[in-house]
C-alpha positions in Angstrom: -12.9 -13.1 -12.0 -15.0 -11.1 -14.4 -13.7 -7.6 -15.3 -15.5 -4.4 -16.0 -14.1 -0.9 -16.6 -15.0 0.2 -13.1 -15.8 -3.0 -11.2 -14.3 -6.2 -9.9 -16.7 -9.0 -10.0 -16.7 -12.5 -8.4 -19.2 -14.9 -10.0 -19.8 -17.5 -8.8 -18.4 -18.0 -5.3 -14.8 -19.3 -5.4 -13.9 -20.7 -1.9 -10.5 -21.7 -3.2 -9.7 -18.0 -3.8 -11.1 -16.9 -0.5 -8.1 -15.1 0.9 -7.0 -13.7 -2.5 -10.4 -12.1 -3.0 -10.6 -10.8 0.5 -7.5 -8.7 -0.3 -8.8 -7.6 -3.7 -12.2 -6.6 -2.2 -10.7 -4.4 0.6 -12.5 -1.1 1.3 -10.9 1.8 3.0 -10.7 5.6 3.5 -7.2 6.5 4.5 -8.0 6.1 8.2 -8.5 2.3 8.1 -9.2 -0.5 5.7 -11.3 -3.6 6.0 -10.6 -6.8 4.0 -13.4 -8.3 1.9 -14.5 -10.9 4.4 -18.2 -11.9 4.8 -20.7 -10.6 7.3 -21.7 -14.1 8.3 -18.1 -15.4 8.4 -16.4 -18.2 6.6 -13.9 -20.9 7.7 -10.3 -19.8 7.0 -11.2 -16.1 6.5 -8.6 -13.5 7.5 -11.0 -11.0 9.2 -9.0 -7.8 9.3 -9.6 -4.1 9.9 -6.4 -2.1 10.0 -6.4 1.5 11.4 -3.4 3.6 10.5 -0.7 4.1 13.2 -1.8 1.5 15.8 1.3 -0.6 16.4 2.1 -2.9 19.2 5.1 -5.1 20.2 3.6 -8.2 21.8 5.6 -10.5 24.1 7.8 -12.8 22.1 7.6 -10.8 18.9 10.8 -9.6 17.3 9.4 -6.3 16.1 6.1 -4.3 16.4 3.2 -4.8 14.0 0.1 -2.9 12.9 -2.7 -4.2 15.0 -6.0 -5.8 13.9 -9.0 -3.8 15.2 -12.3 -5.4 16.3 -14.3 -6.8 13.4 -17.3 -4.5 12.8 -18.8 -6.6 10.0 -20.7 -9.5 11.8 -24.4 -9.7 10.7 -25.8 -13.2 11.3 -29.0 -14.0 9.4 -31.3 -16.9 10.1 -34.1 -17.9 7.7 -36.8 -20.1 9.1 -34.3 -21.3 11.7 -31.5 -22.0 9.1 -28.4 -19.9 9.6 -27.4 -18.3 6.4 -23.9 -19.3 5.4 -22.0 -19.6 2.1 -21.9 -23.2 1.1 -19.8 -24.4 -1.8 -22.3 -24.8 -4.6 -20.6 -28.1 -5.6 -21.2 -29.5 -2.1 -24.5 -27.9 -1.1 -26.5 -31.1 -1.1 -24.3 -32.9 1.4 -26.1 -31.4 4.4 -29.5 -29.9 3.6 -29.6 -28.4 7.2 -27.0 -26.0 6.1 -29.2 -24.6 3.5 -28.3 -24.2 -0.2 -26.6 -21.4 -2.1 -28.5 -20.9 -5.3 -26.8 -17.8 -6.6 -23.9 -15.5 -5.8 -22.4 -12.3 -7.2 -20.0 -9.8 -5.5 -18.9 -6.5 -6.9 -16.3 -3.9 -5.8 -17.3 -0.6 -7.3 -14.1 1.2 -7.7 -15.8 4.4 -8.7 -17.8 4.7 -5.5 -15.9 2.6 -3.0 -19.0 0.4 -2.4 -18.7 -3.3 -1.9 -21.9 -5.2 -2.8 -22.9 -8.8 -2.7 -26.1 -10.5 -3.9 -27.0 -14.1 -2.9 -29.9 -16.4 -3.4 -30.4 -18.7 -0.4 -32.7 -21.6 0.2 -33.4 -22.6 3.8 -34.0 -26.1 5.0 -37.7 -25.3 5.0 -37.6 -24.7 1.3 -38.0 -20.9 1.6 -35.9 -19.0 -0.8 -34.7 -15.4 -0.1 -32.5 -13.0 -2.0 -30.1 -11.0 0.1 -28.3 -7.9 -1.1 -25.4 -6.7 1.1 -23.7 -3.4 0.8 -21.0 -1.8 2.8 -18.6 1.2 2.8 -16.1 3.0 5.0 -17.0 6.6 4.6 -14.6 8.9 2.6 -16.7 11.8 3.8 -16.3 11.0 7.5 -13.4 8.7 8.2 -14.8 7.6 11.6 -18.0 6.1 10.1 -18.5 2.6 8.8 -21.8 1.5 7.3 -23.6 -1.7 6.2 -27.0 -2.5 4.8 -28.7 -5.7 3.9 -32.0 -6.0 2.0 -33.8 -9.3 2.3 -36.5 -10.2 -0.3 -38.8 -13.2 0.0 -38.6 -15.0 -3.3 -40.5 -18.1 -2.4 -42.3 -18.7 0.8 -43.1 -16.5 3.9 -39.9 -16.6 5.8 -39.2 -15.8 9.5 -36.1 -13.8 9.7 -33.8 -13.2 12.7 -30.8 -10.9 12.5 -28.1 -10.7 15.1 -25.3 -8.1 14.8 -22.3 -7.3 17.0 -18.7 -6.1 17.1 -16.3 -8.9 17.5 -13.4 -7.9 19.8 -11.9 -11.4 20.0 -9.4 -10.6 17.2 -5.8 -11.4 16.8 -2.9 -10.9 14.3 -2.6 -14.5 13.0 -3.0 -15.8 16.5 -1.0 -13.0 18.3 -3.2 -11.1 20.8 -2.6 -7.4 21.2 -5.6 -6.1 23.0 -6.1 -5.9 26.8 -8.4 -4.1 29.2 -11.4 -5.0 27.1 -14.6 -3.2 28.2 -18.0 -3.7 26.5 -21.1 -1.5 26.7 -24.7 -1.7 25.7 -27.6 0.7 26.0 -29.7 3.2 24.1 -29.8 0.7 21.2 -26.0 0.8 20.9 -23.2 -1.7 21.7 -19.7 -0.7 22.2 -16.2 -1.8 23.0 -13.0 -0.2 24.3 -9.6 -1.8 24.3 -5.9 -1.0 24.8 -2.8 -2.4 23.1 -0.7 -4.4 25.5 2.7 -2.7 25.0 2.2 0.6 23.2 -0.9 1.6 25.2 -3.0 2.8 22.3 -6.8 2.8 23.1 -9.5 2.1 20.6 -13.2 2.7 20.9 -15.9 1.3 18.6 -19.7 1.7 18.8 -22.4 0.2 16.6 -26.2 0.4 16.2 -28.7 -1.7 14.2 -31.4 0.3 12.4 -34.6 -1.5 11.3 -38.4 -1.0 11.1 -38.8 -4.0 13.5 -38.0 -3.8 17.3 -34.4 -4.2 18.2 -33.1 -5.6 21.5 -29.6 -5.5 22.9 -28.4 -8.3 25.1 -25.2 -10.1 26.2 -24.1 -13.2 24.4 -22.6 -14.9 27.5 -20.9 -17.6 25.5 -18.7 -15.0 23.8 -18.8 -12.2 26.4 -20.0 -9.6 24.0 -23.2 -7.5 23.6 -25.3 -8.2 20.6 -28.2 -6.5 18.8 -31.1 -8.6 17.6 -34.3 -8.1 15.6 -36.9 -10.5 14.2 -39.6 -10.1 11.6 -41.7 -11.9 9.1 -41.9 -11.5 5.3 -44.6 -12.4 2.9 -43.8 -13.7 -0.6 -42.1 -10.9 -2.7 -42.0 -8.6 0.3 -38.7 -6.9 1.2 -37.1 -5.5 4.3 -34.0 -3.5 4.8 -31.7 -3.4 7.9 -28.8 -1.1 8.3 -25.8 -1.3 10.7 -23.8 1.8 11.4 -20.4 1.6 13.3 -18.0 4.3 14.4 -14.4 4.2 15.5 -11.9 6.4 17.2 -8.5 5.8 18.8 -6.4 7.6 21.3 -4.4 9.0 18.4 -7.5 11.1 17.7 -9.1 11.9 21.1 -8.6 11.3 24.8 -11.7 9.2 25.2 -12.2 7.1 22.1 -15.3 5.2 23.1 -17.2 8.3 24.2 -16.2 10.0 20.9 -17.4 6.9 18.9 -20.7 6.9 20.8 -21.3 10.5 20.1 -20.4 10.2 16.4 -22.7 7.2 16.2 -25.7 9.2 17.4 -25.0 11.8 14.8 -24.5 9.2 12.0 -27.8 7.3 12.9 -29.7 10.6 12.7 -28.1 11.4 9.4 -29.2 8.0 8.1 -27.7 5.4 5.8 -28.8 6.9 2.5 -27.4 10.3 3.3 -24.1 8.8 4.6 -23.8 6.8 1.4 -24.5 9.9 -0.8 -21.8 11.9 1.0 -19.4 9.0 0.6 -19.9 8.5 -3.1 -19.8 12.3 -3.8 -16.4 12.4 -2.1 -15.2 9.5 -4.2 -16.3 11.3 -7.4 -14.3 14.3 -6.3 -11.1 12.2 -5.9 -11.6 10.4 -9.2 -11.8 13.8 -11.1 -8.1 14.1 -10.5 -7.0 10.5 -10.2 -8.6 8.6 -13.0 -6.7 7.5 -16.1 -8.7 6.7 -19.2 -7.4 4.2 -21.7 -9.2 3.4 -24.9 -8.6 0.1 -26.7 -7.5 -2.0 -23.7 -10.1 -3.0 -21.1 -7.6 -5.0 -19.0 -5.2 -2.1 -18.8 -8.1 0.3 -18.0 -9.3 -1.9 -15.1 -5.8 -2.5 -13.9 -4.8 1.2 -13.5 -8.1 2.0 -11.8 -7.7 -0.9 -9.4 -4.2 0.2 -8.7 -5.1 3.8 -8.0 -8.1 2.7 -5.9 -5.9 0.8 -3.6 -3.5 3.7 -3.3 -6.3 6.1 -2.5 -7.9 3.9 0.2 -4.6 3.6 2.0 -3.6 7.3 1.8 -4.1 9.3 5.0 -6.2 12.3 4.4 -6.0 14.1 7.8 -3.0 12.6 9.4 0.7 13.4 8.7 2.0 11.0 11.3 1.3 7.8 9.5 2.4 6.3 6.2 1.6 3.5 3.9 3.1 0.1 4.5 4.3 -2.3 1.8 1.0 -4.2 2.0 -1.1 -1.1 2.5 -3.8 -1.7 5.1 -5.1 -4.8 3.4 -3.3 -7.7 5.2 -0.7 -8.8 7.7 2.2 -8.9 5.2 5.4 -7.1 6.4 3.6 -6.4 9.7 2.4 -3.0 8.4 6.0 -1.6 8.1 6.9 1.3 5.9 9.7 0.9 3.3 11.1 2.8 0.4 8.0 1.6 -1.4 6.2 4.7 -0.2 8.5 7.5 -1.5 9.6 6.0 -4.8 6.5 4.1 -5.9 3.4 5.4 -4.1 4.1 9.1 -3.5 4.7 10.0 -7.2 1.2 9.2 -8.4 -0.2 11.2 -5.4 2.2 14.2 -6.1 0.6 14.6 -9.5 -3.1 13.8 -8.7 -3.6 14.4 -4.9 -0.7 16.5 -3.8 -2.0 17.0 -0.2 -2.0 13.3 0.3 1.6 13.1 -0.9 2.5 15.9 1.5 1.0 14.0 4.4 3.2 11.0 3.6 6.3 13.1 3.3 5.5 14.8 6.6 5.5 11.4 8.2 9.2 11.2 7.4 9.8 14.7 8.7 8.2 13.9 12.0 10.5 10.9 12.3 13.8 12.7 11.7 14.7 12.1 15.4 14.4 8.4 14.9 16.7 8.6 11.8 19.2 10.7 13.8 19.2 8.2 16.6 19.9 5.4 14.1 22.8 7.3 12.6 24.3 8.1 16.0 23.9 4.5 17.2 25.8 3.3 14.1 28.6 5.8 14.6 27.5 8.3 11.9 26.3 11.9 11.8 23.1 13.3 10.4 19.9 11.3 9.8 19.9 7.7 8.7 16.4 6.5 8.0 15.5 2.9 9.0 14.8 0.4 6.3 11.5 -0.5 8.0 9.6 2.1 10.0 6.5 2.1 12.2 5.1 4.8 14.5 8.3 5.7 16.3 10.7 6.2 13.4 13.2 3.7 14.9 14.6 0.8 12.9 12.0 -2.0 13.0 13.5 -4.5 10.6 13.7 -7.9 12.3 17.3 -9.2 12.5 16.1 -12.8 12.0 13.6 -14.3 9.7 10.8 -16.7 10.7 11.9 -20.2 11.8 12.7 -22.6 9.0 11.4 -26.2 9.0 14.6 -27.3 10.9 14.1 -24.5 13.5 16.9 -22.3 12.2 16.5 -18.7 11.3 18.1 -16.7 8.4 19.8 -13.4 9.3 18.1 -10.4 7.8 20.6 -7.7 6.8 18.4 -5.1 5.2 18.0 -3.1 8.4 21.8 -2.9 8.7 22.9 -2.5 5.1 20.1 -1.3 2.8 20.9 2.3 3.4 19.8 3.8 0.1 16.4 4.6 1.7 17.8 7.8 3.1 18.3 9.0 -0.5 15.1 7.5 -1.7 13.2 9.6 0.8 15.0 12.8 -0.3 14.2 11.9 -3.9 10.5 11.9 -3.0 10.8 15.2 -1.2 12.4 16.9 -4.1 10.1 15.4 -6.7 7.1 16.7 -4.6 8.6 20.2 -4.5 9.4 20.4 -8.2 6.0 19.4 -9.3 4.0 21.3 -6.7 6.1 24.4 -6.1 5.3 24.1 -2.4 8.1 26.3 -1.1 6.6 26.4 2.4 6.9 22.6 2.7 10.4 22.7 1.4 11.7 25.5 3.6 10.0 24.4 6.9 10.3 20.6 6.5 11.6 19.0 3.3 15.0 20.8 3.2 15.9 19.5 6.6 15.3 15.9 5.4 17.4 16.4 2.3 20.2 18.2 4.1 20.5 16.0 7.2 20.5 12.8 5.2 23.2 14.4 3.1 25.1 14.9 6.4 24.8 11.2 7.0 26.3 10.3 3.7 29.2 12.7 4.2 30.0 10.7 7.4 29.2 7.3 5.9 31.4 7.2 2.8 34.9 5.7 3.2 38.1 7.3 1.7 40.0 4.5 -0.1 42.5 4.3 -3.0 42.2 8.1 -3.6 38.4 7.8 -4.0 35.3 7.4 -1.9 33.6 4.0 -1.5 30.7 2.4 0.4 31.1 -1.0 1.9 28.6 -3.5 3.3 25.6 -2.3 1.2 22.5 -3.9 -0.1 21.1 -2.3 -3.3 17.6 -2.8 -4.6 18.8 -6.3 -5.7 18.4 -8.0 -2.3 19.7 -11.3 -3.6 23.2 -9.9 -3.0 23.8 -8.8 0.5 26.6 -6.8 2.1 28.4 -6.0 -1.1 30.9 -3.2 -1.6 30.1 -0.3 -3.9 26.6 -0.9 -5.1 26.4 1.2 -8.2 22.8 2.2 -7.4 23.7 3.4 -3.9 27.0 5.1 -4.8 25.5 7.0 -7.8 22.4 8.0 -5.9 24.6 9.4 -3.1 26.3 11.6 -5.7 23.0 12.8 -6.9 21.9 13.4 -3.3 24.9 15.5 -2.4 24.5 17.5 -5.7 20.9 18.2 -4.9 21.8 19.2 -1.3 24.3 21.8 -2.5 21.9 23.2 -5.1 19.2 23.3 -2.4 21.4 25.4 -0.1 22.0 27.9 -2.9 18.2 28.1 -3.5 17.5 28.6 0.2 20.1 31.3 0.5 18.6 33.2 -2.4 14.9 32.6 -1.6 14.6 31.8 2.1 17.6 33.3 3.8 16.2 33.0 7.3 15.6 29.2 6.8 19.0 28.9 5.2 20.6 30.4 8.3 18.5 28.2 10.6 19.4 25.0 8.9 23.1 25.8 8.5 23.3 26.4 12.2 21.1 23.5 13.3 22.8 20.9 11.0 26.3 22.4 11.3 26.7 22.9 7.5 30.1 24.5 7.7 32.5 25.2 4.9 34.5 22.1 5.7 31.5 19.8 5.5 30.3 21.3 2.2 33.8 21.0 0.7 33.8 17.3 1.6 30.4 16.9 -0.2 31.9 18.5 -3.3 34.9 16.2 -3.1 32.7 13.1 -2.7 30.8 14.1 -5.8 34.0 14.4 -7.7 35.7 11.3 -6.5 32.9 8.8 -5.6 33.6 5.3 -7.1 31.0 4.5 -9.8 31.6 0.9 -11.0 31.7 1.0 -14.8 33.0 -1.4 -17.5 34.7 0.7 -20.1 34.9 -2.2 -22.6 31.2 -3.2 -22.4 30.1 0.4 -21.8 27.8 -0.6 -19.0 27.4 0.3 -15.3 28.5 -2.6 -13.1 26.0 -3.5 -10.5 28.9 -4.1 -8.0 32.5 -5.2 -8.5 32.7 -8.9 -8.9 29.1 -9.3 -10.2 30.2 -10.6 -13.6 32.6 -13.2 -12.0 29.6 -15.0 -10.5 27.7 -17.9 -12.2 25.5 -16.8 -15.1 22.0 -18.1 -14.9 19.8 -17.6 -18.0 16.6 -16.5 -16.3 14.5 -16.7 -19.6 15.4 -20.4 -19.8 13.0 -21.0 -16.8 10.0 -19.5 -18.5 7.1 -20.1 -18.1 7.1 -20.3 -14.4 4.9 -19.6 -11.4 7.7 -19.3 -8.8 10.8 -17.2 -8.6 14.0 -18.7 -10.1 15.5 -18.3 -6.7 12.8 -20.6 -5.3 13.5 -23.1 -8.1 17.3 -23.1 -7.7 17.5 -22.4 -3.9 18.9 -19.5 -1.9 22.6 -20.6 -1.7 23.1 -20.9 -5.5 21.1 -17.8 -6.3 23.1 -15.4 -4.1 26.3 -16.6 -5.8 25.0 -15.9 -9.3 24.4 -13.0 -11.6 20.7 -13.4 -11.1 19.0 -10.2 -9.9 16.0 -10.0 -7.6 14.5 -6.8 -9.0 15.4 -3.7 -11.0 18.7 -2.4 -9.7 20.7 -0.7 -12.4 17.4 -0.5 -14.3 15.9 1.3 -11.3 18.8 3.7 -11.3 18.0 4.4 -15.0 14.4 5.1 -14.1 15.3 7.6 -11.4 18.1 9.5 -13.2 17.3 9.0 -16.9 19.8 10.6 -19.2 21.4 12.3 -16.3 23.0 8.8 -15.6 24.5 8.2 -19.0 24.1 8.7 -22.8 21.5 6.6 -24.6 23.9 4.0 -25.9 25.1 3.2 -22.4 21.5 3.1 -21.1 20.5 0.6 -23.8 23.6 -1.5 -23.0 22.6 -1.5 -19.4 19.1 -2.7 -20.3 20.4 -5.5 -22.6 22.7 -6.6 -19.9 20.5 -6.6 -16.8 17.0 -7.3 -18.1 17.7 -11.0 -19.0 19.4 -11.5 -15.6 16.4 -10.3 -13.6 14.2 -12.8 -11.8 11.5 -10.3 -10.9 11.4 -12.0 -7.5 10.0 -8.7 -6.0 6.6 -7.3 -7.0 8.4 -3.9 -7.4 10.3 -5.1 -10.5 7.9 -5.5 -13.4 6.4 -2.0 -13.3 9.9 -0.4 -13.2 10.9 -2.4 -16.2 7.7 -1.5 -18.0 8.4 2.2 -17.4 12.1 2.1 -18.4 11.4 -0.1 -21.5 8.7 2.3 -22.7 11.2 5.2 -22.2 13.8 3.3 -24.2 11.3 2.7 -27.0 11.1 -1.1 -26.4 7.3 -1.2 -26.8 6.7 -4.9 -26.9 8.7 -5.6 -23.8 7.2 -2.6 -22.0 3.7 -3.9 -22.4 4.7 -7.4 -21.5 6.1 -6.0 -18.2 3.1 -3.8 -17.7 0.8 -6.9 -18.0 3.1 -8.8 -15.6 2.8 -5.9 -13.0 -1.0 -5.7 -13.5 -1.4 -9.4 -12.8 0.5 -9.4 -9.6 -2.6 -8.6 -7.5 -5.5 -9.2 -9.9 -4.3 -12.7 -10.9 -2.1 -13.4 -7.8 0.8 -14.4 -10.0 3.2 -14.5 -7.0 0.8 -16.5 -4.8 1.0 -14.1 -1.8 -1.9 -11.6 -2.3 -3.6 -13.2 0.7 -1.0 -11.2 2.8 -2.2 -7.9 1.3 -2.1 -5.7 -1.8 1.3 -4.9 -3.3 1.2 -1.1 -2.8 4.5 -0.3 -4.6 3.4 -2.3 -7.6 0.2 -0.3 -7.8 2.2 2.9 -7.7 4.6 1.5 -10.2 1.8 0.6 -12.6 0.6 4.2 -12.6 4.1 5.4 -13.3 4.5 2.9 -16.1 1.5 4.5 -17.8 2.2 8.2 -17.1 6.0 8.4 -17.0 6.6 5.4 -19.3 3.9 5.2 -22.1 2.9 8.9 -21.9 6.6 10.0 -21.3 5.6 12.7 -18.9 8.5 14.5 -17.3 9.8 18.0 -16.4 12.0 19.5 -19.1 15.2 21.6 -18.6 13.0 24.6 -17.7 11.0 22.6 -15.2 7.9 22.5 -17.4 5.9 19.3 -17.8 6.1 17.7 -21.3 5.2 14.4 -22.8 7.1 12.0 -25.2 4.4 9.4 -25.8 5.2 5.8 -26.7 1.7 4.3 -26.4 1.2 0.5 -26.9 0.2 -0.1 -30.5 -3.4 -1.2 -29.6 -4.1 1.8 -27.3 -6.2 4.3 -29.2 -6.2 7.1 -26.6 -4.8 7.9 -23.2 -6.1 10.7 -21.0 -5.4 11.8 -17.5 -5.1 14.8 -15.2 -2.0 16.1 -13.3 -1.4 19.0 -11.0 1.6 21.2 -11.7 2.3 24.0 -9.3 -1.3 24.1 -8.2 -2.8 24.1 -11.7 -4.8 21.1 -12.9 -3.8 20.1 -16.4 -5.5 17.5 -18.6 -3.3 15.5 -20.9 -4.8 13.6 -23.8 -2.7 11.5 -26.2 -3.9 10.0 -29.4 -2.1 7.0 -30.9 -1.2 8.0 -34.4 -1.7 4.4 -35.5 
């Protein structure tokens, strides 16, 4: 993989990295995203287009999943009767009838959201053509998808045939979700309308081929789909350009998705490919004005942060506050498109400071799912709102109780949906962070305050009075290697923070929005007795702490477990848990990901004095496996804040390589969205040291890596765009 400051490049073709690169080369616009698969197809490709919000629960499935939409990419090209296909250049002479791949280069243009590919292909006849492919999903009009291919005759006078269609025979790794499939053809268009089997969402897609040569539409009876076909001849050095424009709507948008898609398609074809492209790239330029980070002196870091922000931007809904970003964004089937804490603690913060409207949309998703959180609390015997660990379109808990079958047929019980309850506080943290940076009082009074207060009600009912203090049993903290523990220090301390914020928020509401204060007090039954209990919990919550070592204890009994020196296993390509096995790992002091260190990142010096914070770091950093992609970026941020520059940059590089270099071996399943957000935070909150001071004003305490010459970025603070430029004194 060759790197440029604004581009990802694949040269030559690497079939062994097929699925990894499909993920990296994903394009999207916040409405949907399409993996970087090829127009002509390729064996083993994961052909995926994921629209936001379309979930379905197929028969036999444990939980619903985000549904793969019809593949809008197929363009099959024949040169002198030889079908164009990518042939491994090392094997291209094995079957001359397959043609030969003489050259290949693919580029993802991060700055413009364009995906281009150039190939040099020799047909069996000996004719050589150059083909230049380009595609985008419009950022200017989220319902428009566009492709173009230019064919140049390099040697010979080729006869070209192009066949294009929409492939509705798609599944989620073999699981079929679409029923009631209807296809159409006419007026130069082809179309398809389908419905999800259980949830009943409808999707309509229409497509049209645009060329100077005649185009016919016909039915491919073998595959039961309409196709568009055109034929033409080229003389040596002559070129021809063919465009394909596709449109998409779902029943989440309109009552009749196919009719809407057909109407939009007519408009888009009249606009023309070039104008659609121009509007798309102009919109990308507007987004990058606020979202770009400029790093001088480190090309790898420069590309990495732009790549990370690109993938956040293409997954962020622009006009929809009823969807959110799943752990694998929209770029793969990983985690079935479910939404975790990843969104509020990792992805939302970069958007708060660069694209606050997008951050607001994501937080509104949580507001609209308060009823699901209340239902979960009630079902578990609690009050208030208890957010699910995994969420989809309904807001109900969608964490599977059992994992996929093991080789022996057994399944492992998954406890996170039952016990990883800190997500209710994580969401409130995101809400309050948004408010403090934006000053969006309207959002807070109408929506955000209800989230913060009703989740506080949940905690007031969830804590357990024991031994003249309050405790929390059967918890899972960020370190998911240790399940169903009592008194996770992360959870317990964040509950204290949460209740403190809730009480302060009530005072602010009473002073600044008395009508909303009265409404919420009545609606949530925030009586004097309840508030008195919150104050008592704050005072008497058990926070595990070792007075002798002067450290926070991850949970009581942690240090009685086996000590495993994680650094001893470096270098490695697998997690230490995978090396040692699950049974031994869960009975050890080895940590999956930042836990106490995560707590330090969220609360800073509010948690403890600097000596204790450094003690925490020195204790937990060597015990951390980084088995989760969330971990390295958090450690980079905290290490930079603590002044541990060498380690901070090492962790930053580790985080950057998770997707770009596939150092965890699972990028085929989708981009690690939280790691992307964490990488941005490592730069802005870590190396730049950006934070709000005691007066609520943004300030920096830069600790730039020694080889960085300059760091520059923009942030929004209370509606005002501010440019921050930091020069490395060295």
